[in-house]
C-alpha positions in Angstrom: -26.7 -14.6 -2.8 -25.3 -16.3 0.4 -27.3 -15.9 3.2 -26.4 -13.1 5.3 -26.8 -14.8 8.4 -24.3 -17.2 7.8 -20.6 -16.4 9.2 -18.5 -18.6 8.1 -18.3 -18.6 4.0 -16.6 -20.6 1.2 -12.9 -19.5 1.4 -13.3 -19.2 -2.5 -16.4 -17.2 -2.6 -15.6 -14.2 -4.1 -13.5 -15.6 -6.5 -16.6 -16.6 -8.1 -17.2 -13.1 -9.3 -15.9 -12.7 -12.6 -16.1 -8.8 -12.4 -14.1 -9.2 -8.8 -11.4 -11.5 -10.9 -11.1 -8.9 -13.4 -10.3 -6.2 -10.7 -7.9 -8.8 -9.2 -6.0 -9.7 -12.0 -5.5 -5.6 -13.2 -4.2 -4.7 -9.3 -2.3 -7.5 -9.3 -0.6 -6.3 -12.7 -0.6 -2.9 -11.5 1.0 -3.8 -8.1 3.8 -6.2 -9.7 4.5 -3.4 -12.1 4.5 -0.6 -9.1 6.8 -2.8 -7.2 9.3 -3.1 -10.3 9.5 0.5 -9.8 10.1 1.1 -7.0 13.3 -1.3 -7.6 14.4 0.4 -10.5 13.4 3.9 -9.6 15.8 3.1 -6.3 18.7 1.2 -7.8 19.1 3.9 -10.5 19.0 6.8 -8.6 21.3 5.2 -6.0 24.0 4.9 -8.8 23.4 8.1 -10.1 23.9 9.9 -6.9 25.0 7.7 -3.6 22.9 9.6 -2.1 20.2 9.0 0.9 18.9 12.1 0.5 17.7 11.7 -3.3 16.4 8.2 -2.3 14.1 10.0 -0.1 12.9 12.7 -2.1 11.4 9.5 -4.4 9.6 8.8 -1.6 8.1 12.7 -1.2 7.2 13.0 -4.8 5.4 10.1 -5.0 3.6 11.4 -1.8 3.0 14.7 -2.6 0.2 14.3 -4.9 -1.5 12.0 -2.5 -1.5 15.4 0.0 -2.5 17.9 -1.9 -5.2 16.6 -3.6 -6.3 14.5 -1.1 -9.9 16.3 -0.8 -10.3 15.6 -4.2 -9.6 11.9 -4.8 -11.9 10.5 -2.7 -14.6 13.1 -4.1 -14.0 12.1 -7.8 -14.7 8.5 -6.5 -17.8 9.5 -5.0 -19.1 12.0 -8.0 -17.4 9.9 -11.0 -18.0 6.1 -12.2 -15.1 4.2 -10.1 -14.3 2.4 -13.0 -13.8 5.5 -15.6 -11.5 6.9 -12.8 -9.1 3.8 -12.4 -9.2 3.2 -16.3 -8.2 7.1 -16.3 -5.4 6.7 -14.0 -4.0 3.2 -15.6 -3.9 5.4 -19.1 -1.4 7.8 -16.8 0.1 5.3 -15.0 1.5 3.7 -18.7 2.0 7.1 -20.2 4.3 8.2 -17.1 6.2 4.6 -17.3 7.1 5.1 -21.2 8.4 8.6 -20.0 11.0 6.9 -17.6 11.9 4.6 -20.1 12.9 7.4 -22.3 14.7 9.2 -19.9 16.7 6.1 -18.8 17.9 6.2 -22.8 18.7 9.4 -22.6 22.0 10.9 -21.8 20.9 13.9 -20.3 19.2 13.1 -17.0 18.3 16.0 -14.8 16.6 14.7 -11.7 14.0 17.5 -11.8 12.5 15.9 -14.5 12.6 12.4 -13.4 10.7 13.5 -10.2 8.3 15.2 -12.3 7.5 12.2 -13.8 6.9 10.8 -10.2 4.9 13.3 -9.0 3.0 12.7 -12.0 3.0 8.8 -11.4 2.1 9.9 -7.8 -1.1 11.9 -9.0 -2.6 9.2 -10.7 -2.0 6.9 -7.8 -3.9 9.3 -5.6 -6.9 9.3 -7.7 -6.7 5.6 -8.6 -6.7 4.4 -5.1 -9.7 5.9 -3.6 -11.7 4.7 -6.5 -10.0 1.5 -6.4 -10.9 0.2 -2.9 -14.7 1.8 -3.1 -15.5 0.1 -6.2 -14.8 -3.6 -4.3 -18.1 -3.7 -2.4 -19.7 -3.3 -5.6 -18.3 -6.6 -7.0 -19.6 -8.8 -4.4 -22.2 -9.4 -1.8 -21.7 -8.0 1.6 -21.2 -11.3 3.3 -18.4 -12.3 1.2 -16.6 -8.3 1.5 -14.4 -9.4 4.2 -13.5 -12.7 2.0 -12.7 -10.4 -1.1 -10.2 -8.0 1.1 -8.6 -11.4 2.1 -8.1 -12.0 -1.6 -7.4 -8.6 -2.7 -4.5 -8.7 0.2 -3.1 -12.1 -1.0 -3.1 -11.1 -4.7 -1.0 -7.8 -3.7 1.2 -9.6 -1.6 2.1 -12.2 -4.3 2.6 -8.8 -6.6 4.9 -7.6 -3.9 6.9 -10.6 -4.1 6.8 -10.9 -7.9 7.3 -7.6 -8.6 10.7 -6.4 -6.7 12.1 -10.2 -7.4 11.4 -9.6 -11.4 12.8 -6.3 -11.1 15.8 -6.9 -9.5 16.5 -10.0 -11.3 16.0 -7.9 -15.0 18.3 -4.8 -13.6 21.0 -6.8 -12.4 20.8 -9.3 -15.5 20.6 -6.1 -18.2 22.7 -3.8 -15.9 20.7 -0.7 -16.7 17.1 0.4 -15.8 15.8 0.8 -19.1 14.8 -3.0 -19.6 13.4 -2.9 -16.4 11.0 0.1 -17.5 10.3 -1.3 -20.7 8.5 -4.6 -18.9 6.7 -2.0 -16.5 5.2 -0.4 -19.6 3.9 -4.4 -20.7 2.6 -5.1 -16.8 0.9 -1.5 -17.2 -0.9 -1.9 -20.5 -2.1 -5.2 -19.3 -3.1 -3.9 -16.6 -5.0 -1.4 -18.9 -6.5 -4.0 -20.9 -7.9 -5.9 -17.5 -9.5 -2.7 -16.0 -11.1 -1.8 -19.8 -12.8 -5.0 -19.5 -14.7 -4.9 -16.4 -18.2 -4.2 -16.9 -19.3 -2.7 -13.3 -20.6 1.0 -13.5 -20.9 2.5 -10.1 -22.8 5.9 -11.1 -22.7 8.3 -9.0 -22.5 7.6 -5.2 -23.0 11.0 -3.8 -25.5 13.4 -5.2 -25.2 16.6 -3.1 -23.8 19.3 -4.7 -20.1 19.8 -4.5 -19.2 22.2 -1.6 -16.5 22.4 1.3 -18.6 20.1 3.3 -19.0 17.6 0.8 -15.2 17.5 0.1 -14.3 17.3 3.7 -16.9 14.8 5.1 -14.7 12.1 4.7 -12.4 13.7 7.6 -14.9 14.7 9.8 -16.5 11.2 9.5 -13.2 9.5 10.4 -12.7 11.6 13.3 -15.9 10.8 14.7 -15.7 7.4 14.5 -12.7 6.4 16.6 -12.1 3.2 15.8 -11.2 4.0 12.1 -9.3 7.6 13.2 -7.1 4.9 16.2 -6.9 2.0 13.4 -5.4 3.7 10.5 -3.5 6.7 12.7 -1.7 3.7 13.9 -0.5 2.6 10.7 0.4 6.5 9.7 2.5 6.6 12.9 4.2 3.1 13.3 5.2 2.8 9.2 6.0 6.6 9.4 8.4 5.5 11.5 9.6 2.1 11.0 9.8 2.0 7.6 13.0 1.5 5.8 12.4 0.4 2.4 14.3 4.0 1.0 17.0 2.7 2.8 16.9 -1.2 1.2 19.4 0.2 -2.0 21.9 1.1 1.0 21.2 -2.0 2.4 21.8 -4.3 -0.4 25.1 -2.2 -1.7 27.0 -1.0 1.4 26.3 -3.3 4.0 25.0 -6.3 2.9 26.8 -6.5 -0.1 24.1 -8.3 -2.3 24.3 -5.7 -5.4 20.5 -5.8 -7.4 19.8 -8.9 -7.0 19.5 -9.2 -3.0 18.1 -6.0 -3.1 14.9 -7.6 -5.4 15.3 -10.3 -2.6 15.0 -8.1 0.1 12.2 -6.0 -1.1 10.2 -9.4 -1.8 10.4 -11.1 1.5 8.1 -9.0 3.2 5.1 -10.3 0.4 6.4 -13.4 1.0 5.3 -13.7 5.0 2.5 -11.5 4.4 1.2 -13.3 1.4 1.7 -16.9 3.5 -0.1 -15.1 6.2 -3.0 -13.8 3.9 -3.5 -17.6 2.3 -3.8 -18.7 6.1 -6.4 -15.9 6.5 -8.4 -16.4 4.0 -9.0 -20.1 5.3 -9.7 -19.0 8.7 -13.0 -17.7 9.9 -13.5 -14.2 10.8 -10.6 -12.4 13.3 -11.4 -12.7 17.1 -10.2 -10.0 19.3 -9.0 -8.2 15.9 -7.9 -5.2 17.7 -5.7 -6.6 19.8 -4.1 -8.7 17.4 -3.5 -5.1 14.9 -2.1 -3.6 18.3 0.5 -7.1 18.7 0.9 -7.1 15.0 2.0 -3.4 15.0 4.5 -4.1 18.2 5.8 -7.1 15.8 6.7 -4.7 13.2 8.6 -2.6 15.2 10.8 -5.2 16.9 11.6 -6.9 13.0 12.2 -3.4 12.1 15.0 -3.0 14.8 16.4 -6.7 14.2 16.5 -5.8 10.4 19.0 -2.6 11.1 21.0 -4.1 13.5 21.5 -7.6 10.8 24.7 -8.0 8.9 23.7 -11.0 7.8 21.8 -11.2 4.3 19.8 -14.5 5.5 19.2 -13.0 8.9 17.7 -9.9 7.0 15.4 -12.1 4.8 14.2 -13.9 7.7 12.7 -10.7 9.9 11.5 -9.0 6.7 9.1 -12.2 6.2 7.8 -11.9 10.0 7.7 -8.0 9.4 5.7 -8.5 6.2 3.4 -11.1 8.1 3.0 -9.2 11.0 2.1 -6.2 8.7 -0.4 -8.5 6.5 -3.1 -9.0 9.4 -3.1 -5.4 10.5 -4.0 -4.3 6.8 -6.3 -6.9 6.5 -8.6 -5.9 10.1 -8.0 -2.1 8.7 -8.8 -2.3 5.2 -12.6 -4.3 6.2 -12.9 -1.8 9.0 -12.4 1.0 6.4 -14.8 -0.5 4.2 -17.7 -2.0 6.5 -18.0 0.7 8.5 -18.6 3.3 6.0 -21.4 4.2 4.0 -21.5 3.6 0.5 -21.7 7.3 -0.9 -18.6 8.1 1.5 -16.7 5.4 0.5 -14.6 7.0 -2.0 -13.6 10.3 0.9 -13.0 7.7 3.3 -10.6 5.4 1.5 -9.3 8.7 0.4 -8.7 9.6 4.1 -7.4 6.1 4.7 -4.7 6.5 1.6 -3.6 9.9 2.7 -2.7 8.1 5.9 -0.9 5.3 4.3 0.8 7.0 1.6 2.2 9.1 4.2 3.2 6.1 6.0 4.6 4.6 2.8 6.1 7.6 0.6 6.4 9.9 3.2 8.4 7.2 5.6 10.5 7.2 3.2 11.6 10.3 2.7 11.7 10.6 6.4 14.2 7.6 6.4 16.4 9.5 4.0 16.6 12.4 5.8 17.1 10.7 9.4 19.9 8.5 7.2 21.7 11.4 6.0 21.9 13.0 9.5 22.5 10.3 11.4 24.0 7.4 9.5 21.5 4.4 7.5 21.5 2.0 10.5 21.0 4.3 13.1 17.7 5.6 11.4 16.6 2.1 11.4 17.1 1.1 14.7 15.3 4.7 15.9 12.4 4.1 13.2 11.7 1.1 14.7 11.8 2.3 18.9 9.5 4.7 17.8 7.0 2.3 16.1 6.9 0.5 19.8 6.3 3.5 21.3 3.6 4.1 19.1 2.4 0.9 19.9 2.2 1.5 23.3 0.7 4.8 23.0 -2.2 3.6 21.1 -3.1 0.9 23.0 -4.0 3.7 25.9 -5.2 6.6 24.0 -7.7 4.3 21.6 -9.4 1.9 23.7 -12.3 1.3 21.0 -9.3 0.3 18.8 -8.0 -2.3 21.7 -11.3 -3.8 22.6 -12.8 -3.9 18.9 -13.7 -7.9 18.5 -14.3 -9.8 15.5 -14.5 -9.3 11.9 -17.9 -9.9 10.2 -21.0 -7.6 9.7 -22.9 -8.1 12.8 -20.1 -6.8 14.8 -19.1 -3.8 13.0 -21.0 -1.5 14.5 -19.1 0.1 17.5 -20.6 3.4 18.0 -18.9 6.8 17.3 -17.5 8.7 20.4 
């Protein structure tokens, strides 16, 4: 194990641990599958309904389980073997995709059944998230954790690129969702196999008896740690208002006129920017003035959202989304490192669950919000209003959370911001 006093480590340090590599591969495959699913379901629902409201309900169906099971997902990650929880969720995700494949091949396609399948997928995602995040510190030494987060984010962003691009290409080439769902099922199967190959066993991290106090402990901890509360709530409100992903099928088909192929490119563009940025972060020393950089990146995220809503040129939209993804990547690395290293091991599952509620609310609930506002005000005004809202949030959080603004360097020695 490297000396914990060393502040500059090999950029590939985390990749030298076999268990971490298995984790990285299965997560990459799962992200690719999920992003292919978002493209396929989005285009599929758009073709069936031509409705912004229905596109919004896709996001809502994926979010409801994260909120409804919030107190139990983190608790499961702390009370049961985290690798086992991930494996069970991977199996359920595979079964849901097979259900979507059967749905797409059926001549009868009731929308409530589709939303039920997405609810089940959202449930598996909800339980997998805290276990997946909180198992990482068990796979690598503490001093390499920030490096591991950067590599996780890098592969995550590569998945965000490859998944939508492949999903859009397959959908355009085949002209139907079933081919995409079949390929997603293959990726889900491979992710399940690599999860099974992981040998790490965390066992039971929290040995206290289950009670209301233990269930809500993660919420209480985040509330007391203002640097955590400020950073994850910043993401919640910024992306909740500024997220336009649910409306991309409308932009691709009606505004930019580029179809399913273009939709895949639009969904992939933020991932390209994020992957390029994460590659740079992996080869740079820990960020200084991390809090100020996170606030600046959220501001840039809002500006890019406004520009995307304003653009009528496909290539300009791709460039704007590239920088949007780049800004979001820096914010993700800072927030995720804070959440894991400022949380005791026995509570990481529950605190990760709180974090994922905020992320889920910002992403899936943000898609629902975008669908509603687009239905009320129109697609372009909805995106413009959301981008302006993100800029307002960045300004307010700079004032409301000085703990975030004053947070400095992302390394273990500096992760000791006091509770307020």
